[in-house]
PDB file of N, CA, C and O in Angstrom, chain B, residues numbered from 101:
ATOM      1  N   UNK B 101      97.655  90.233 133.324  1.00  0.00           N
ATOM      2  CA  UNK B 101      96.988  91.144 134.055  1.00  0.00           C
ATOM      3  C   UNK B 101      97.261  92.198 132.924  1.00  0.00           C
ATOM      4  O   UNK B 101      98.320  91.934 132.354  1.00  0.00           O
ATOM      5  N   UNK B 102      96.634  93.313 132.422  1.00  0.00           N
ATOM      6  CA  UNK B 102      96.871  94.587 132.136  1.00  0.00           C
ATOM      7  C   UNK B 102      98.076  95.369 132.909  1.00  0.00           C
ATOM      8  O   UNK B 102      98.012  95.530 134.128  1.00  0.00           O
ATOM      9  N   UNK B 103      99.132  95.827 132.172  1.00  0.00           N
ATOM     10  CA  UNK B 103     100.372  96.930 132.712  1.00  0.00           C
ATOM     11  C   UNK B 103      99.361  98.000 133.136  1.00  0.00           C
ATOM     12  O   UNK B 103      98.229  98.182 132.689  1.00  0.00           O
ATOM     13  N   UNK B 104     100.004  98.657 134.081  1.00  0.00           N
ATOM     14  CA  UNK B 104      99.072 100.350 134.287  1.00  0.00           C
ATOM     15  C   UNK B 104      99.932 100.963 133.213  1.00  0.00           C
ATOM     16  O   UNK B 104      99.209 100.931 132.217  1.00  0.00           O
ATOM     17  N   UNK B 105     100.485 101.222 133.051  1.00  0.00           N
ATOM     18  CA  UNK B 105     100.667 102.364 131.983  1.00  0.00           C
ATOM     19  C   UNK B 105      99.761 102.412 131.245  1.00  0.00           C
ATOM     20  O   UNK B 105      99.594 103.494 130.683  1.00  0.00           O
ATOM     21  N   UNK B 106      98.750 101.222 130.912  1.00  0.00           N
ATOM     22  CA  UNK B 106      97.561 100.981 129.368  1.00  0.00           C
ATOM     23  C   UNK B 106      96.647 101.929 130.222  1.00  0.00           C
ATOM     24  O   UNK B 106      96.351 102.999 129.691  1.00  0.00           O
ATOM     25  N   UNK B 107      96.065 101.617 131.735  1.00  0.00           N
ATOM     26  CA  UNK B 107      94.908 102.063 132.083  1.00  0.00           C
ATOM     27  C   UNK B 107      94.981 103.891 132.356  1.00  0.00           C
ATOM     28  O   UNK B 107      94.172 104.806 132.204  1.00  0.00           O
ATOM     29  N   UNK B 108      96.783 103.770 132.955  1.00  0.00           N
ATOM     30  CA  UNK B 108      96.990 104.871 133.759  1.00  0.00           C
ATOM     31  C   UNK B 108      96.986 106.152 131.309  1.00  0.00           C
ATOM     32  O   UNK B 108      96.309 107.165 131.486  1.00  0.00           O
ATOM     33  N   UNK B 109      97.289 106.126 130.411  1.00  0.00           N
ATOM     34  CA  UNK B 109      97.258 106.823 129.467  1.00  0.00           C
ATOM     35  C   UNK B 109      96.083 106.168 128.939  1.00  0.00           C
ATOM     36  O   UNK B 109      95.742 106.530 127.813  1.00  0.00           O
ATOM     37  N   UNK B 110      95.147 104.967 129.719  1.00  0.00           N
ATOM     38  CA  UNK B 110      93.626 104.778 128.333  1.00  0.00           C
ATOM     39  C   UNK B 110      93.334 104.630 127.796  1.00  0.00           C
ATOM     40  O   UNK B 110      92.243 104.853 127.270  1.00  0.00           O
ATOM     41  N   UNK B 111      94.869 103.725 127.422  1.00  0.00           N
ATOM     42  CA  UNK B 111      94.802 102.830 126.133  1.00  0.00           C
ATOM     43  C   UNK B 111      93.802 102.006 125.892  1.00  0.00           C
ATOM     44  O   UNK B 111      93.122 101.809 126.899  1.00  0.00           O
ATOM     45  N   UNK B 112      93.410 101.386 124.843  1.00  0.00           N
ATOM     46  CA  UNK B 112      92.211  99.945 125.301  1.00  0.00           C
ATOM     47  C   UNK B 112      93.347  98.819 124.466  1.00  0.00           C
ATOM     48  O   UNK B 112      92.915  97.703 124.178  1.00  0.00           O
ATOM     49  N   UNK B 113      94.688  99.159 124.136  1.00  0.00           N
ATOM     50  CA  UNK B 113      95.745  97.845 124.437  1.00  0.00           C
ATOM     51  C   UNK B 113      97.207  98.590 124.392  1.00  0.00           C
ATOM     52  O   UNK B 113      97.506  99.730 124.037  1.00  0.00           O
ATOM     53  N   UNK B 114      98.100  97.372 124.950  1.00  0.00           N
ATOM     54  CA  UNK B 114      99.827  97.690 125.059  1.00  0.00           C
ATOM     55  C   UNK B 114      99.953  98.584 123.392  1.00  0.00           C
ATOM     56  O   UNK B 114      99.953  98.309 122.192  1.00  0.00           O
ATOM     57  N   UNK B 115      99.987  99.018 123.721  1.00  0.00           N
ATOM     58  CA  UNK B 115     100.841 100.387 121.887  1.00  0.00           C
ATOM     59  C   UNK B 115     102.212  99.494 121.901  1.00  0.00           C
ATOM     60  O   UNK B 115     102.948  99.089 122.801  1.00  0.00           O
ATOM     61  N   UNK B 116     102.208  99.422 121.011  1.00  0.00           N
ATOM     62  CA  UNK B 116     103.485  99.194 119.656  1.00  0.00           C
ATOM     63  C   UNK B 116     104.121  97.686 119.916  1.00  0.00           C
ATOM     64  O   UNK B 116     105.273  97.256 119.979  1.00  0.00           O
ATOM     65  N   UNK B 117     102.536  96.972 120.058  1.00  0.00           N
ATOM     66  CA  UNK B 117     103.036  95.031 119.891  1.00  0.00           C
ATOM     67  C   UNK B 117     102.907  95.393 117.865  1.00  0.00           C
ATOM     68  O   UNK B 117     102.521  96.181 117.003  1.00  0.00           O
ATOM     69  N   UNK B 118     103.592  94.066 118.145  1.00  0.00           N
ATOM     70  CA  UNK B 118     103.551  93.864 116.435  1.00  0.00           C
ATOM     71  C   UNK B 118     102.313  93.348 116.086  1.00  0.00           C
ATOM     72  O   UNK B 118     102.007  93.700 114.946  1.00  0.00           O
ATOM     73  N   UNK B 119     101.344  92.533 116.715  1.00  0.00           N
ATOM     74  CA  UNK B 119     100.545  92.333 116.826  1.00  0.00           C
ATOM     75  C   UNK B 119      98.865  92.917 116.399  1.00  0.00           C
ATOM     76  O   UNK B 119      98.085  93.370 117.236  1.00  0.00           O
ATOM     77  N   UNK B 120      98.531  92.760 114.770  1.00  0.00           N
ATOM     78  CA  UNK B 120      97.634  94.151 114.666  1.00  0.00           C
ATOM     79  C   UNK B 120      96.620  92.678 113.761  1.00  0.00           C
ATOM     80  O   UNK B 120      96.772  91.694 113.037  1.00  0.00           O
ATOM     81  N   UNK B 121      95.338  93.684 114.665  1.00  0.00           N
ATOM     82  CA  UNK B 121      94.087  92.834 113.466  1.00  0.00           C
ATOM     83  C   UNK B 121      93.791  92.523 111.969  1.00  0.00           C
ATOM     84  O   UNK B 121      93.897  93.180 110.934  1.00  0.00           O
ATOM     85  N   UNK B 122      93.514  91.681 112.166  1.00  0.00           N
ATOM     86  CA  UNK B 122      94.067  91.393 110.572  1.00  0.00           C
ATOM     87  C   UNK B 122      92.961  92.778 109.689  1.00  0.00           C
ATOM     88  O   UNK B 122      93.494  93.278 108.698  1.00  0.00           O
ATOM     89  N   UNK B 123      91.296  93.403 110.134  1.00  0.00           N
ATOM     90  CA  UNK B 123      91.290  94.166 109.678  1.00  0.00           C
ATOM     91  C   UNK B 123      91.750  95.436 109.777  1.00  0.00           C
ATOM     92  O   UNK B 123      91.138  96.264 109.102  1.00  0.00           O
ATOM     93  N   UNK B 124      92.779  95.866 110.518  1.00  0.00           N
ATOM     94  CA  UNK B 124      93.257  97.319 110.891  1.00  0.00           C
ATOM     95  C   UNK B 124      95.139  96.939 109.856  1.00  0.00           C
ATOM     96  O   UNK B 124      96.188  97.458 110.239  1.00  0.00           O
ATOM     97  N   UNK B 125      95.067  96.099 108.774  1.00  0.00           N
ATOM     98  CA  UNK B 125      96.286  96.557 107.986  1.00  0.00           C
ATOM     99  C   UNK B 125      96.235  96.626 107.164  1.00  0.00           C
ATOM    100  O   UNK B 125      95.418  95.888 106.614  1.00  0.00           O
ATOM    101  N   UNK B 126      96.871  97.360 106.498  1.00  0.00           N
ATOM    102  CA  UNK B 126      96.727  98.520 105.452  1.00  0.00           C
ATOM    103  C   UNK B 126      97.700  97.299 104.418  1.00  0.00           C
ATOM    104  O   UNK B 126      98.391  96.395 104.887  1.00  0.00           O
ATOM    105  N   UNK B 127      97.540  97.543 103.232  1.00  0.00           N
ATOM    106  CA  UNK B 127      98.187  97.007 102.096  1.00  0.00           C
ATOM    107  C   UNK B 127      98.078  98.025 100.975  1.00  0.00           C
ATOM    108  O   UNK B 127      97.095  98.730 100.745  1.00  0.00           O
ATOM    109  N   UNK B 128      99.413  98.000 100.201  1.00  0.00           N
ATOM    110  CA  UNK B 128      99.480  99.452  99.219  1.00  0.00           C
ATOM    111  C   UNK B 128      99.031  97.947  98.107  1.00  0.00           C
ATOM    112  O   UNK B 128      98.904  96.735  98.278  1.00  0.00           O
ATOM    113  N   UNK B 129      98.895  99.051  96.802  1.00  0.00           N
ATOM    114  CA  UNK B 129      97.782  98.136  95.901  1.00  0.00           C
ATOM    115  C   UNK B 129      98.297  97.102  94.968  1.00  0.00           C
ATOM    116  O   UNK B 129      97.708  96.669  93.978  1.00  0.00           O
ATOM    117  N   UNK B 130      99.676  96.701  95.483  1.00  0.00           N
ATOM    118  CA  UNK B 130      99.900  95.705  94.735  1.00  0.00           C
ATOM    119  C   UNK B 130      99.985  94.543  95.424  1.00  0.00           C
ATOM    120  O   UNK B 130      99.969  93.375  95.036  1.00  0.00           O
ATOM    121  N   UNK B 131     100.113  95.218  96.927  1.00  0.00           N
ATOM    122  CA  UNK B 131      98.859  93.669  97.842  1.00  0.00           C
ATOM    123  C   UNK B 131      97.238  93.136  98.110  1.00  0.00           C
ATOM    124  O   UNK B 131      96.614  92.114  98.393  1.00  0.00           O
ATOM    125  N   UNK B 132      97.032  94.568  97.814  1.00  0.00           N
ATOM    126  CA  UNK B 132      95.947  94.843  97.740  1.00  0.00           C
ATOM    127  C   UNK B 132      95.303  93.429  96.311  1.00  0.00           C
ATOM    128  O   UNK B 132      94.765  92.330  96.443  1.00  0.00           O
ATOM    129  N   UNK B 133      95.702  94.180  95.169  1.00  0.00           N
ATOM    130  CA  UNK B 133      95.352  93.323  93.250  1.00  0.00           C
ATOM    131  C   UNK B 133      95.416  92.084  93.793  1.00  0.00           C
ATOM    132  O   UNK B 133      94.376  91.448  93.624  1.00  0.00           O
ATOM    133  N   UNK B 134      96.375  91.448  94.457  1.00  0.00           N
ATOM    134  CA  UNK B 134      97.696  89.870  95.560  1.00  0.00           C
ATOM    135  C   UNK B 134      96.008  89.475  96.398  1.00  0.00           C
ATOM    136  O   UNK B 134      95.619  88.401  95.940  1.00  0.00           O
ATOM    137  N   UNK B 135      95.529  89.744  96.889  1.00  0.00           N
ATOM    138  CA  UNK B 135      94.859  89.674  97.208  1.00  0.00           C
ATOM    139  C   UNK B 135      93.230  89.360  96.850  1.00  0.00           C
ATOM    140  O   UNK B 135      92.290  88.851  97.461  1.00  0.00           O
ATOM    141  N   UNK B 136      93.407  89.869  95.704  1.00  0.00           N
ATOM    142  CA  UNK B 136      92.369  89.738  94.838  1.00  0.00           C
ATOM    143  C   UNK B 136      91.953  88.431  94.227  1.00  0.00           C
ATOM    144  O   UNK B 136      90.949  87.719  94.205  1.00  0.00           O
ATOM    145  N   UNK B 137      93.068  88.435  93.781  1.00  0.00           N
ATOM    146  CA  UNK B 137      93.485  87.294  92.745  1.00  0.00           C
ATOM    147  C   UNK B 137      93.378  86.301  93.785  1.00  0.00           C
ATOM    148  O   UNK B 137      92.565  85.466  93.390  1.00  0.00           O
ATOM    149  N   UNK B 138      93.739  86.050  94.731  1.00  0.00           N
ATOM    150  CA  UNK B 138      93.759  84.687  95.381  1.00  0.00           C
ATOM    151  C   UNK B 138      92.289  84.789  95.886  1.00  0.00           C
ATOM    152  O   UNK B 138      91.771  83.673  95.854  1.00  0.00           O
ATOM    153  N   UNK B 139      91.415  85.786  96.357  1.00  0.00           N
ATOM    154  CA  UNK B 139      89.936  85.608  96.790  1.00  0.00           C
ATOM    155  C   UNK B 139      89.476  84.647  95.508  1.00  0.00           C
ATOM    156  O   UNK B 139      89.256  83.496  95.885  1.00  0.00           O
ATOM    157  N   UNK B 140      89.269  84.868  93.989  1.00  0.00           N
ATOM    158  CA  UNK B 140      89.376  84.673  93.122  1.00  0.00           C
ATOM    159  C   UNK B 140      89.511  82.948  93.155  1.00  0.00           C
ATOM    160  O   UNK B 140      88.534  82.202  93.214  1.00  0.00           O
ATOM    161  N   UNK B 141      90.351  82.682  93.124  1.00  0.00           N
ATOM    162  CA  UNK B 141      90.693  81.069  93.705  1.00  0.00           C
ATOM    163  C   UNK B 141      90.241  80.268  94.600  1.00  0.00           C
ATOM    164  O   UNK B 141      90.179  79.044  94.715  1.00  0.00           O
ATOM    165  N   UNK B 142      89.890  81.286  95.306  1.00  0.00           N
ATOM    166  CA  UNK B 142      89.125  80.669  96.608  1.00  0.00           C
ATOM    167  C   UNK B 142      87.734  80.405  95.756  1.00  0.00           C
ATOM    168  O   UNK B 142      87.125  79.345  95.898  1.00  0.00           O
ATOM    169  N   UNK B 143      87.406  81.144  95.118  1.00  0.00           N
ATOM    170  CA  UNK B 143      85.758  81.166  94.732  1.00  0.00           C
ATOM    171  C   UNK B 143      85.827  80.373  94.007  1.00  0.00           C
ATOM    172  O   UNK B 143      84.755  79.784  93.868  1.00  0.00           O
ATOM    173  N   UNK B 144      87.206  79.746  92.962  1.00  0.00           N
ATOM    174  CA  UNK B 144      87.319  78.572  92.313  1.00  0.00           C
ATOM    175  C   UNK B 144      87.950  77.108  92.213  1.00  0.00           C
ATOM    176  O   UNK B 144      88.060  76.207  91.381  1.00  0.00           O
ATOM    177  N   UNK B 145      88.302  77.385  93.530  1.00  0.00           N
ATOM    178  CA  UNK B 145      88.314  75.773  94.280  1.00  0.00           C
ATOM    179  C   UNK B 145      90.054  76.214  94.008  1.00  0.00           C
ATOM    180  O   UNK B 145      90.566  75.960  95.099  1.00  0.00           O
ATOM    181  N   UNK B 146      90.837  76.587  93.353  1.00  0.00           N
ATOM    182  CA  UNK B 146      92.475  76.242  92.645  1.00  0.00           C
ATOM    183  C   UNK B 146      92.692  76.517  93.970  1.00  0.00           C
ATOM    184  O   UNK B 146      92.238  77.140  94.930  1.00  0.00           O
ATOM    185  N   UNK B 147      93.978  75.459  93.458  1.00  0.00           N
ATOM    186  CA  UNK B 147      95.812  75.529  94.089  1.00  0.00           C
ATOM    187  C   UNK B 147      96.285  76.424  93.593  1.00  0.00           C
ATOM    188  O   UNK B 147      96.337  76.701  92.394  1.00  0.00           O
ATOM    189  N   UNK B 148      96.816  77.161  94.784  1.00  0.00           N
ATOM    190  CA  UNK B 148      98.074  77.909  93.947  1.00  0.00           C
ATOM    191  C   UNK B 148      99.736  77.907  95.319  1.00  0.00           C
ATOM    192  O   UNK B 148     100.008  77.036  96.146  1.00  0.00           O
ATOM    193  N   UNK B 149     100.298  78.896  95.099  1.00  0.00           N
ATOM    194  CA  UNK B 149     101.523  78.744  96.178  1.00  0.00           C
ATOM    195  C   UNK B 149     101.686  80.186  96.121  1.00  0.00           C
ATOM    196  O   UNK B 149     101.756  81.078  95.275  1.00  0.00           O
ATOM    197  N   UNK B 150     101.716  80.046  97.282  1.00  0.00           N
ATOM    198  CA  UNK B 150     102.640  81.781  97.428  1.00  0.00           C
ATOM    199  C   UNK B 150     103.714  81.475  97.998  1.00  0.00           C
ATOM    200  O   UNK B 150     103.708  80.685  98.942  1.00  0.00           O
ATOM    201  N   UNK B 151     105.336  82.285  97.333  1.00  0.00           N
ATOM    202  CA  UNK B 151     106.278  81.602  97.740  1.00  0.00           C
ATOM    203  C   UNK B 151     106.841  83.587  97.311  1.00  0.00           C
ATOM    204  O   UNK B 151     106.227  84.262  96.484  1.00  0.00           O
ATOM    205  N   UNK B 152     108.396  84.253  98.323  1.00  0.00           N
ATOM    206  CA  UNK B 152     109.490  84.996  97.993  1.00  0.00           C
ATOM    207  C   UNK B 152     110.020  84.615  99.228  1.00  0.00           C
ATOM    208  O   UNK B 152     109.936  83.609  99.934  1.00  0.00           O
ATOM    209  N   UNK B 153     110.814  86.120  99.323  1.00  0.00           N
ATOM    210  CA  UNK B 153     111.762  86.347 100.056  1.00  0.00           C
ATOM    211  C   UNK B 153     111.003  87.127 101.286  1.00  0.00           C
ATOM    212  O   UNK B 153     109.929  87.727 101.309  1.00  0.00           O
ATOM    213  N   UNK B 154     111.877  86.909 102.180  1.00  0.00           N
ATOM    214  CA  UNK B 154     111.430  87.594 103.354  1.00  0.00           C
ATOM    215  C   UNK B 154     111.440  88.961 103.860  1.00  0.00           C
ATOM    216  O   UNK B 154     112.419  89.707 103.883  1.00  0.00           O
ATOM    217  N   UNK B 155     110.730  89.116 104.101  1.00  0.00           N
ATOM    218  CA  UNK B 155     109.581  90.121 104.348  1.00  0.00           C
ATOM    219  C   UNK B 155     108.841  90.223 103.256  1.00  0.00           C
ATOM    220  O   UNK B 155     107.669  89.857 103.342  1.00  0.00           O
ATOM    221  N   UNK B 156     109.263  90.657 102.190  1.00  0.00           N
ATOM    222  CA  UNK B 156     107.831  91.109 101.109  1.00  0.00           C
ATOM    223  C   UNK B 156     106.673  90.924 101.103  1.00  0.00           C
ATOM    224  O   UNK B 156     106.037  91.048 100.056  1.00  0.00           O
ATOM    225  N   UNK B 157     105.958  90.502 102.527  1.00  0.00           N
ATOM    226  CA  UNK B 157     104.940  90.031 102.614  1.00  0.00           C
ATOM    227  C   UNK B 157     103.820  89.150 102.574  1.00  0.00           C
ATOM    228  O   UNK B 157     102.600  89.313 102.585  1.00  0.00           O
ATOM    229  N   UNK B 158     104.531  88.238 102.529  1.00  0.00           N
ATOM    230  CA  UNK B 158     103.670  86.928 102.667  1.00  0.00           C
ATOM    231  C   UNK B 158     102.273  86.832 102.862  1.00  0.00           C
ATOM    232  O   UNK B 158     101.163  86.701 102.346  1.00  0.00           O
ATOM    233  N   UNK B 159     103.269  87.039 104.401  1.00  0.00           N
ATOM    234  CA  UNK B 159     102.464  87.358 106.087  1.00  0.00           C
ATOM    235  C   UNK B 159     100.975  88.022 105.713  1.00  0.00           C
ATOM    236  O   UNK B 159      99.815  87.618 105.643  1.00  0.00           O
ATOM    237  N   UNK B 160     101.420  88.800 105.590  1.00  0.00           N
ATOM    238  CA  UNK B 160     100.501  89.767 105.184  1.00  0.00           C
ATOM    239  C   UNK B 160      99.509  89.908 104.557  1.00  0.00           C
ATOM    240  O   UNK B 160      98.419  90.233 105.029  1.00  0.00           O
ATOM    241  N   UNK B 161      99.728  89.705 103.529  1.00  0.00           N
ATOM    242  CA  UNK B 161      98.701  89.013 102.669  1.00  0.00           C
ATOM    243  C   UNK B 161      97.695  87.661 102.792  1.00  0.00           C
ATOM    244  O   UNK B 161      96.534  87.293 102.611  1.00  0.00           O
ATOM    245  N   UNK B 162      98.733  87.306 103.140  1.00  0.00           N
ATOM    246  CA  UNK B 162      97.272  85.392 104.208  1.00  0.00           C
ATOM    247  C   UNK B 162      96.739  86.120 104.743  1.00  0.00           C
ATOM    248  O   UNK B 162      95.585  86.082 104.314  1.00  0.00           O
ATOM    249  N   UNK B 163      96.850  87.018 105.664  1.00  0.00           N
ATOM    250  CA  UNK B 163      96.635  87.497 106.683  1.00  0.00           C
ATOM    251  C   UNK B 163      95.311  88.972 106.184  1.00  0.00           C
ATOM    252  O   UNK B 163      94.521  89.609 106.882  1.00  0.00           O
ATOM    253  N   UNK B 164      95.481  88.996 105.375  1.00  0.00           N
ATOM    254  CA  UNK B 164      94.014  90.466 104.255  1.00  0.00           C
ATOM    255  C   UNK B 164      93.199  88.981 103.902  1.00  0.00           C
ATOM    256  O   UNK B 164      92.016  88.814 104.197  1.00  0.00           O
ATOM    257  N   UNK B 165      93.829  88.205 103.394  1.00  0.00           N
ATOM    258  CA  UNK B 165      92.767  86.589 102.933  1.00  0.00           C
ATOM    259  C   UNK B 165      92.038  86.346 103.605  1.00  0.00           C
ATOM    260  O   UNK B 165      90.873  86.386 103.209  1.00  0.00           O
ATOM    261  N   UNK B 166      92.328  85.957 105.004  1.00  0.00           N
ATOM    262  CA  UNK B 166      92.110  85.534 106.374  1.00  0.00           C
ATOM    263  C   UNK B 166      90.911  86.313 106.681  1.00  0.00           C
ATOM    264  O   UNK B 166      89.905  85.663 106.962  1.00  0.00           O
ATOM    265  N   UNK B 167      90.830  87.730 106.677  1.00  0.00           N
ATOM    266  CA  UNK B 167      90.008  88.614 106.613  1.00  0.00           C
ATOM    267  C   UNK B 167      88.751  88.295 105.867  1.00  0.00           C
ATOM    268  O   UNK B 167      87.617  88.004 106.246  1.00  0.00           O
ATOM    269  N   UNK B 168      89.507  88.492 104.256  1.00  0.00           N
ATOM    270  CA  UNK B 168      88.451  88.021 104.092  1.00  0.00           C
ATOM    271  C   UNK B 168      87.028  86.535 103.476  1.00  0.00           C
ATOM    272  O   UNK B 168      85.865  86.370 103.108  1.00  0.00           O
ATOM    273  N   UNK B 169      87.948  86.045 103.687  1.00  0.00           N
ATOM    274  CA  UNK B 169      86.932  84.306 104.001  1.00  0.00           C
ATOM    275  C   UNK B 169      86.359  84.610 104.279  1.00  0.00           C
ATOM    276  O   UNK B 169      85.445  84.377 103.488  1.00  0.00           O
ATOM    277  N   UNK B 170      85.903  85.321 105.306  1.00  0.00           N
ATOM    278  CA  UNK B 170      84.184  85.037 105.773  1.00  0.00           C
ATOM    279  C   UNK B 170      83.115  85.714 105.027  1.00  0.00           C
ATOM    280  O   UNK B 170      81.904  85.731 105.250  1.00  0.00           O
ATOM    281  N   UNK B 171      83.806  86.268 104.095  1.00  0.00           N
ATOM    282  CA  UNK B 171      82.931  87.150 103.261  1.00  0.00           C
ATOM    283  C   UNK B 171      82.302  86.570 102.070  1.00  0.00           C
ATOM    284  O   UNK B 171      81.103  86.593 101.793  1.00  0.00           O
ATOM    285  N   UNK B 172      83.584  85.871 101.176  1.00  0.00           N
ATOM    286  CA  UNK B 172      84.380  84.874 100.147  1.00  0.00           C
ATOM    287  C   UNK B 172      82.474  83.455 100.346  1.00  0.00           C
ATOM    288  O   UNK B 172      81.811  83.072  99.382  1.00  0.00           O
ATOM    289  N   UNK B 173      82.223  83.125 101.695  1.00  0.00           N
ATOM    290  CA  UNK B 173      80.944  82.033 102.227  1.00  0.00           C
ATOM    291  C   UNK B 173      79.903  82.401 101.572  1.00  0.00           C
ATOM    292  O   UNK B 173      79.339  81.846 100.629  1.00  0.00           O
ATOM    293  N   UNK B 174      79.541  83.890 102.405  1.00  0.00           N
ATOM    294  CA  UNK B 174      78.349  84.799 101.756  1.00  0.00           C
ATOM    295  C   UNK B 174      77.823  84.536 101.036  1.00  0.00           C
ATOM    296  O   UNK B 174      76.728  83.984 100.927  1.00  0.00           O
ATOM    297  N   UNK B 175      79.027  85.147  99.935  1.00  0.00           N
ATOM    298  CA  UNK B 175      78.865  85.558  98.321  1.00  0.00           C
ATOM    299  C   UNK B 175      78.903  84.129  97.965  1.00  0.00           C
ATOM    300  O   UNK B 175      78.815  83.783  96.786  1.00  0.00           O
TER     301      UNK B 175
END
């Protein structure tokens, strides 16, 4: 059920959600280059391990990679 404030204010979805669509993620240049490296590893069927402290952006990077996977299959 859609909360009343969503329709009242004309929102398309509930605001302030932690869930952001993969396509809408903003990545800094450092993360963008990492996603490029991971895409190359996928193309070459290499194994990789993504590690890091909590909060450094591992999930964000993987979501950006997930968004690009259909493009990798086409190319």
